[in-house]
C-alpha positions as MATLAB code, in Angstrom:
seq = 'XXXXXXXXXXXXXXXXXXXXXXXXXXXXXXXXXXXXXXXXXXXXXXXXXXXXXXXXXXXXXXXXXXXXXXXXXXXXXXXXXXXXXXXXXXXXXXXXXXXXXXXXXXXXXXXXXXXXXXXXXXXXXXXXXXXXXXXXXXX';
ca = [
       0.000    0.000    0.000;
       2.860    2.357    0.835;
       4.368    1.744   -2.615;
       1.072    2.618   -4.281;
       0.941    5.894   -2.373;
       4.508    6.725   -3.420;
       3.603    6.059   -7.065;
       0.571    8.306   -6.773;
       2.637   11.071   -5.209;
       5.182   10.757   -7.987;
       2.406   10.910  -10.630;
       1.077   14.109   -9.072;
       4.533   15.669   -8.937;
       4.660   15.519   -5.165;
       7.497   13.019   -4.768;
       9.574   13.632   -1.700;
       6.672   15.235    0.171;
       5.349   13.463    3.191;
       1.644   14.045    3.391;
      -0.454   12.641    6.164;
      -3.854   11.222    5.421;
      -3.560   12.001    1.746;
      -6.304   10.884   -0.529;
      -5.451    9.506   -3.928;
      -6.726   11.928   -6.560;
      -9.694   10.777   -8.614;
      -7.881   10.944  -11.963;
      -5.232    8.543  -10.643;
      -7.911    6.107   -9.473;
      -9.487    6.279  -12.924;
      -6.128    5.585  -14.585;
      -5.627    2.596  -12.295;
      -9.065    1.244  -13.166;
      -8.458    1.631  -16.891;
      -5.063   -0.082  -16.563;
      -6.763   -2.982  -14.789;
      -9.314   -3.209  -17.588;
      -6.569   -3.197  -20.213;
      -4.686   -5.902  -18.315;
      -7.850   -8.008  -18.019;
      -8.578   -7.608  -21.741;
      -5.011   -8.627  -22.579;
      -5.279  -11.715  -20.374;
      -8.584  -12.729  -21.976;
      -7.108  -12.218  -25.453;
      -4.088  -14.313  -24.528;
      -6.359  -17.058  -23.225;
      -8.346  -17.004  -26.473;
      -5.166  -17.189  -28.500;
      -3.924  -20.086  -26.372;
      -7.221  -21.976  -26.797;
      -7.089  -21.487  -30.577;
      -3.525  -22.750  -30.695;
      -4.578  -25.893  -28.829;
      -7.175  -26.757  -31.456;
      -4.614  -26.301  -34.223;
      -2.071  -28.549  -32.519;
      -4.652  -31.275  -31.990;
      -4.915  -31.792  -35.747;
      -7.332  -29.099  -36.917;
      -6.103  -26.515  -39.399;
      -8.515  -23.796  -38.436;
     -11.946  -22.776  -37.225;
     -13.618  -23.235  -40.621;
     -12.412  -26.809  -40.902;
     -13.565  -27.520  -37.344;
     -17.045  -26.232  -38.209;
     -17.092  -28.387  -41.361;
     -16.165  -31.471  -39.333;
     -18.830  -30.701  -36.729;
     -21.397  -30.305  -39.505;
     -20.426  -33.634  -41.056;
     -20.682  -35.352  -37.661;
     -24.141  -33.873  -37.089;
     -25.346  -34.939  -40.549;
     -24.074  -38.508  -40.065;
     -25.798  -38.760  -36.674;
     -29.004  -37.384  -38.187;
     -28.929  -40.021  -40.930;
     -28.367  -42.725  -38.321;
     -31.369  -41.481  -36.345;
     -33.573  -41.443  -39.457;
     -32.559  -44.947  -40.569;
     -34.462  -47.886  -39.069;
     -31.623  -50.418  -39.387;
     -28.950  -48.399  -37.568;
     -29.096  -47.792  -33.815;
     -27.861  -44.211  -33.472;
     -27.367  -44.526  -29.714;
     -24.864  -47.414  -29.941;
     -22.632  -46.006  -32.693;
     -20.393  -43.008  -32.003;
     -19.247  -40.656  -34.769;
     -16.120  -38.480  -34.852;
     -14.842  -36.450  -37.802;
     -11.387  -35.030  -38.430;
     -10.448  -33.330  -41.715;
     -13.337  -35.011  -43.518;
     -12.496  -38.514  -42.292;
     -15.375  -40.052  -40.347;
     -14.544  -42.596  -37.672;
     -17.324  -44.874  -36.493;
     -17.073  -46.781  -33.232;
     -19.416  -48.681  -30.965;
     -21.493  -51.804  -31.346;
     -23.884  -53.148  -33.978;
     -26.205  -56.125  -33.613;
     -25.423  -57.453  -37.111;
     -22.961  -57.139  -39.977;
     -25.772  -55.574  -42.041;
     -26.149  -52.775  -39.461;
     -22.381  -52.222  -39.424;
     -22.263  -51.994  -43.252;
     -25.332  -49.723  -43.392;
     -23.739  -47.296  -40.893;
     -20.666  -47.023  -43.127;
     -22.842  -46.490  -46.225;
     -24.841  -43.734  -44.543;
     -21.676  -41.978  -43.367;
     -20.050  -42.182  -46.814;
     -23.138  -40.640  -48.428;
     -22.823  -37.382  -46.443;
     -21.386  -34.503  -48.501;
     -17.842  -33.580  -47.472;
     -16.885  -37.054  -46.243;
     -13.541  -38.073  -47.737;
     -13.134  -41.411  -46.003;
     -14.956  -43.643  -43.509;
     -13.096  -45.702  -40.918;
     -15.534  -48.288  -39.656;
     -14.482  -49.496  -36.219;
     -17.944  -50.735  -35.271;
     -17.872  -54.148  -33.594;
     -20.642  -56.678  -34.284;
     -22.087  -57.944  -31.020;
     -25.278  -59.996  -31.357;
     -27.976  -59.133  -28.834;
     -27.962  -61.231  -25.661;
     -31.158  -63.115  -25.054;
];
């Protein structure tokens, strides 16, 4: 606190003066508040930049490609939900750079094949990696 008072005295041109019970002038308080706001904005910007860099290092080239992959994933899941032979809740879908990866369980080879066909039919899909495992239903 003493250091802050010394800085304020210096800013007002009163360095070297010992003032008792001095109040910090309003314009100095306002400068301090605006400096805090600038510092906060810089920290938030840095955090945003850091978060963007993380998505690039995880394999994505940019925000547009990430949105395209998310759209492809959503369209594949929608087609699974609309199809009567594929159980959309048992098959997971992930997309990276246009390559769709299917994982999970199917009750038959026909369901596994149909899931791959539906995924391949979505616009923007470059390749389908079908990792779905056939597991017949237990009775």
